[in-house]
VOPAGU-2260 file (C-alpha; in pm, 1 decimal, decimal comma):
REM VOPAGU-2260
SITE   aa  ch    i         X         Y         Z
SITE  MET   A    0   -8231,7   19118,3   23805,5
SITE  LEU   A    1   -8270,9   19408,3   23562,3
SITE  PHE   A    2   -7926,1   19549,2   23493,7
SITE  SER   A    3   -8029,7   19864,7   23310,5
SITE  SER   A    4   -7833,3   20149,5   23156,5
SITE  ARG   A    5   -7984,2   20372,1   23426,4
SITE  LEU   A    6   -7820,7   20152,9   23693,1
SITE  ILE   A    7   -7487,4   20169,9   23511,2
SITE  LEU   A    8   -7509,6   20546,7   23475,8
SITE  SER   A    9   -7587,3   20577,2   23847,3
SITE  VAL   A   10   -7281,3   20373,2   23938,3
SITE  ALA   A   11   -7068,2   20557,5   23683,6
SITE  SER   A   12   -7171,3   20900,0   23809,7
SITE  THR   A   13   -7068,0   20802,1   24161,7
SITE  LEU   A   14   -6738,5   20663,3   24037,9
SITE  ALA   A   15   -6665,3   20979,1   23842,3
SITE  LEU   A   16   -6633,2   21154,9   24176,6
SITE  THR   A   17   -6476,8   20884,1   24388,2
SITE  PHE   A   18   -6210,9   20785,0   24135,3
SITE  LEU   A   19   -6067,7   21135,7   24174,3
SITE  LEU   A   20   -5980,5   21054,2   24536,0
SITE  VAL   A   21   -5751,3   20753,4   24517,9
SITE  ALA   A   22   -5659,2   20588,2   24847,2
SITE  CYS   A   23   -5413,7   20300,9   24828,8
SITE  THR   A   24   -5372,8   20064,9   25120,1
SITE  SER   A   25   -5141,6   19815,0   24957,9
SITE  THR   A   26   -4785,4   19713,3   24892,9
SITE  PRO   A   27   -4587,0   19751,4   24570,1
SITE  THR   A   28   -4560,7   19469,5   24319,3
SITE  SER   A   29   -4269,1   19570,7   24101,5
SITE  THR   A   30   -3925,5   19456,7   23994,7
SITE  GLU   A   31   -3584,8   19621,9   24009,5
SITE  VAL   A   32   -3598,6   19744,7   23648,1
SITE  THR   A   33   -3824,5   20042,3   23721,1
SITE  SER   A   34   -3891,5   20289,3   24001,1
SITE  GLU   A   35   -4263,9   20269,3   23922,7
SITE  MET   A   36   -4469,3   20077,7   24178,1
SITE  LEU   A   37   -4813,8   19937,2   24121,7
SITE  LEU   A   38   -4972,3   19968,8   24465,1
SITE  ALA   A   39   -5201,3   19670,1   24467,7
SITE  LYS   A   40   -5293,5   19362,8   24665,7
SITE  PRO   A   41   -5557,7   19095,6   24603,0
SITE  PRO   A   42   -5887,8   19090,5   24793,1
SITE  LEU   A   43   -5871,6   18939,4   25139,8
SITE  ASP   A   44   -5779,5   18568,7   25140,8
SITE  TRP   A   45   -5757,5   18541,7   24759,9
SITE  GLN   A   46   -5475,6   18307,6   24657,2
SITE  LEU   A   47   -5208,3   18339,9   24390,4
SITE  VAL   A   48   -5255,0   18070,0   24124,0
SITE  TYR   A   49   -5025,4   18192,0   23846,9
SITE  GLN   A   50   -4731,5   18430,7   23816,4
SITE  MET   A   51   -4490,7   18539,4   23544,6
SITE  ASN   A   52   -4223,6   18802,8   23604,3
SITE  ASN   A   53   -3966,8   18918,4   23350,1
SITE  ILE   A   54   -3843,2   19249,8   23213,0
SITE  SER   A   55   -4104,0   19277,3   22937,4
SITE  THR   A   56   -4413,6   19128,5   23102,3
SITE  ARG   A   57   -4538,7   19079,5   23457,8
SITE  LEU   A   58   -4854,3   18886,8   23540,9
SITE  SER   A   59   -5013,6   18771,2   23866,4
SITE  GLU   A   60   -5349,3   18591,5   23882,1
SITE  PHE   A   61   -5561,5   18528,1   24190,8
SITE  VAL   A   62   -5881,6   18338,6   24273,9
SITE  PRO   A   63   -6098,7   18324,5   24588,3
SITE  PRO   A   64   -5988,0   18088,0   24868,1
SITE  ASP   A   65   -6235,4   17810,7   24780,1
SITE  GLU   A   66   -6145,1   17805,9   24408,9
SITE  THR   A   67   -5847,3   17679,3   24206,0
SITE  ASN   A   68   -5654,2   17767,5   23893,7
SITE  THR   A   69   -5869,7   17528,7   23687,6
SITE  GLU   A   70   -6199,5   17544,6   23878,3
SITE  TRP   A   71   -6299,9   17906,1   23937,8
SITE  THR   A   72   -6584,6   18151,4   23895,0
SITE  SER   A   73   -6395,0   18470,9   23986,4
SITE  ARG   A   74   -6044,3   18564,3   23876,3
SITE  LEU   A   75   -5823,0   18869,4   23922,5
SITE  SER   A   76   -5528,8   18945,7   23694,7
SITE  LEU   A   77   -5265,5   19216,4   23745,4
SITE  GLU   A   78   -5062,4   19264,1   23427,8
SITE  SER   A   79   -4789,4   19502,0   23308,5
SITE  PHE   A   80   -4637,1   19526,0   22962,7
SITE  LYS   A   81   -4327,2   19712,0   22855,2
SITE  GLU   A   82   -4410,1   19695,4   22483,4
SITE  LEU   A   83   -4740,9   19876,9   22540,2
SITE  VAL   A   84   -4579,6   20190,9   22685,8
SITE  GLY   A   85   -4732,4   20490,1   22508,5
SITE  SER   A   86   -5069,3   20319,4   22458,7
SITE  ASP   A   87   -5387,3   20508,8   22540,1
SITE  PRO   A   88   -5588,0   20352,8   22828,9
SITE  ILE   A   89   -5924,5   20429,6   22667,9
SITE  GLU   A   90   -5826,3   20282,5   22332,2
SITE  THR   A   91   -5674,4   19977,5   22501,6
SITE  LEU   A   92   -5999,5   19896,8   22681,9
SITE  LEU   A   93   -6199,1   19956,1   22364,2
SITE  SER   A   94   -5975,5   19699,0   22193,7
SITE  GLU   A   95   -6074,2   19463,8   22475,6
SITE  VAL   A   96   -6434,0   19507,4   22357,2
SITE  THR   A   97   -6334,0   19400,0   22005,4
SITE  HIS   A   98   -6159,7   19093,9   22146,7
SITE  ASP   A   99   -6459,3   18998,6   22361,5
SITE  GLN   A  100   -6698,7   19034,0   22067,5
SITE  GLN   A  101   -6518,7   18744,9   21898,4
SITE  ASP   A  102   -6603,5   18511,7   22189,1
SITE  CYS   A  103   -6942,0   18638,7   22314,9
SITE  ASN   A  104   -7290,8   18626,9   22167,7
SITE  PHE   A  105   -7318,1   18993,8   22261,8
SITE  VAL   A  106   -7108,9   19247,5   22453,0
SITE  GLN   A  107   -7222,4   19554,9   22641,6
SITE  HIS   A  108   -6964,7   19791,8   22785,3
SITE  PHE   A  109   -6971,0   20109,6   22993,4
SITE  ASN   A  110   -6701,3   20365,1   23065,2
SITE  LEU   A  111   -6688,1   20414,0   23443,3
SITE  PHE   A  112   -6397,3   20657,5   23460,7
SITE  SER   A  113   -6137,5   20806,7   23230,9
SITE  GLY   A  114   -5895,5   21068,7   23356,6
SITE  PHE   A  115   -5584,5   21090,7   23573,1
SITE  GLU   A  116   -5482,1   20927,7   23899,7
SITE  ASN   A  117   -5160,8   21042,0   24065,6
SITE  GLY   A  118   -5062,8   21206,5   23737,4
SITE  PHE   A  119   -5102,4   20892,1   23521,9
SITE  PRO   A  120   -5369,9   20845,5   23250,0
SITE  VAL   A  121   -5629,2   20590,1   23362,9
SITE  SER   A  122   -5946,5   20434,8   23227,1
SITE  VAL   A  123   -6194,3   20195,8   23391,3
SITE  ARG   A  124   -6462,1   20005,7   23199,5
SITE  LEU   A  125   -6731,9   19748,3   23277,9
SITE  PHE   A  126   -6794,4   19465,9   23028,1
SITE  LEU   A  127   -7098,9   19237,7   23002,2
SITE  CYS   A  128   -7070,3   18919,2   22794,5
SITE  GLY   A  129   -7403,4   18739,0   22758,5
SITE  GLU   A  130   -7248,6   18397,8   22686,7
SITE  SER   A  131   -6886,7   18311,0   22612,8
SITE  THR   A  132   -6817,9   18046,5   22350,7
SITE  ASN   A  133   -6510,9   17944,8   22551,1
SITE  SER   A  134   -6676,7   17883,9   22888,0
SITE  GLY   A  135   -7046,2   17859,8   22802,2
SITE  LYS   A  136   -7102,4   18110,0   23082,7
SITE  GLY   A  137   -7203,7   18470,9   23102,4
SITE  GLU   A  138   -6916,7   18695,3   23208,1
SITE  ILE   A  139   -6897,6   19020,8   23401,4
SITE  LYS   A  140   -6562,2   19196,2   23382,3
SITE  MET   A  141   -6422,5   19519,6   23517,0
SITE  ALA   A  142   -6091,2   19638,7   23375,0
SITE  LYS   A  143   -5860,2   19923,4   23468,3
SITE  ALA   A  144   -5579,7   20046,1   23241,0
SITE  ILE   A  145   -5297,9   20270,0   23365,7
SITE  ALA   A  146   -5044,0   20427,5   23130,7
SITE  GLY   A  147   -4716,0   20436,7   23320,3
SITE  ASN   A  148   -4388,9   20572,7   23188,5
SITE  ASP   A  149   -4201,9   20242,0   23213,9
SITE  TYR   A  150   -4488,0   19990,9   23185,6
SITE  PHE   A  151   -4851,0   19982,2   23077,4
SITE  TYR   A  152   -5070,6   19825,0   23346,5
SITE  LEU   A  153   -5390,1   19627,9   23285,0
SITE  LEU   A  154   -5599,7   19502,4   23576,6
SITE  LYS   A  155   -5898,4   19272,4   23524,4
SITE  LEU   A  156   -6158,2   19126,1   23758,8
SITE  LEU   A  157   -6376,1   18863,4   23590,5
SITE  LYS   A  158   -6675,0   18667,7   23718,7
SITE  GLN   A  159   -6853,2   18383,0   23541,0
SITE  ILE   A  160   -7228,8   18358,0   23587,6
SITE  GLU   A  161   -7519,4   18191,6   23409,6
SITE  PRO   A  162   -7577,5   18314,4   23050,8
SITE  PHE   A  163   -7803,2   18620,8   23032,7
SITE  GLU   A  164   -7990,3   18847,0   22796,0
SITE  PRO   A  165   -7890,7   19211,5   22736,8
SITE  ASN   A  166   -7922,1   19423,0   23053,0
SITE  GLN   A  167   -8024,6   19124,1   23264,5
SITE  PRO   A  168   -7725,2   18952,6   23428,0
SITE  ASP   A  169   -7779,6   18796,1   23768,9
SITE  PHE   A  170   -7529,5   19028,0   23929,6
SITE  ALA   A  171   -7596,1   19257,7   24223,9
SITE  ARG   A  172   -7534,3   19629,5   24212,8
SITE  GLU   A  173   -7361,9   19597,2   24551,2
SITE  GLU   A  174   -7102,9   19366,4   24397,3
SITE  ILE   A  175   -7026,3   19620,5   24125,3
SITE  ALA   A  176   -6977,7   19881,5   24396,5
SITE  ALA   A  177   -6740,7   19648,3   24584,8
SITE  TRP   A  178   -6537,7   19589,4   24267,9
SITE  SER   A  179   -6523,5   19963,4   24205,8
SITE  THR   A  180   -6401,1   20030,4   24557,8
SITE  TYR   A  181   -6132,5   19766,5   24514,4
SITE  PHE   A  182   -6012,4   19909,0   24182,5
SITE  ARG   A  183   -6008,1   20253,6   24335,4
SITE  SER   A  184   -5758,1   20124,1   24593,5
SITE  ILE   A  185   -5508,8   20036,7   24318,9
SITE  SER   A  186   -5281,0   20306,6   24181,6
SITE  LEU   A  187   -4941,1   20367,9   24031,4
SITE  CYS   A  188   -4661,6   20578,4   24176,5
SITE  ASP   A  189   -4296,6   20656,7   24108,3
SITE  GLY   A  190   -4071,2   20735,8   24402,7
SITE  ASN   A  191   -3821,0   20912,3   24177,1
SITE  LYS   A  192   -4070,7   21158,2   24030,3
SITE  PRO   A  193   -4245,2   21418,3   24248,9
SITE  GLU   A  194   -4538,2   21438,3   24008,3
SITE  HIS   A  195   -4617,4   21071,9   24088,9
SITE  PRO   A  196   -4549,3   21052,4   24464,8
SITE  CYS   A  197   -4546,9   20721,7   24653,5
SITE  SER   A  198   -4489,3   20819,9   25017,4
SITE  ASP   A  199   -4841,2   20939,6   25102,3
SITE  ARG   A  200   -5001,4   20637,0   24934,6
SITE  GLU   A  201   -4772,0   20383,8   25098,5
SITE  SER   A  202   -4852,2   20521,2   25443,6
SITE  GLU   A  203   -5231,4   20526,6   25400,8
């Protein structure tokens, strides 16, 4: 399937509008050390395969119901880092490009949205890795970075596919749209700060 820049721009132009209207239908995943709440839940029936939760770093990883922690093709990670507070979401995702270039025969990447959601700086980017030296597979990844006041949040959805040439991954446009809708459902709020309200989002 031809995965052209025109297709990406079409998806991105749609997202530029829809990412301005964030609707969260999830429950908070936070600890007692902050009033910030990342309103997020995994896709339906996805299972938790790894979790780490301490004051400085929080990480939860999920895979589809028929996959495992060691045998998987799709993987979702929800991460938050205290030491990255103050980082710029755009620059953080661009550094992800640099990291991926060390492991991939080529990397293409596309900004899908950069702006504000619920008063927090946010950036969303799509990454295409033709073939990873680690897995021997092609990789499609969507990442969302949110700059909170207490934590910096990094969300990644990765899928392994057969290796591909530039612009030609075997990956349907409909699946990109589904990923985008899912990422749009995730947001950050702070019940103690009126500029980052939680109540409306929690009730949606």
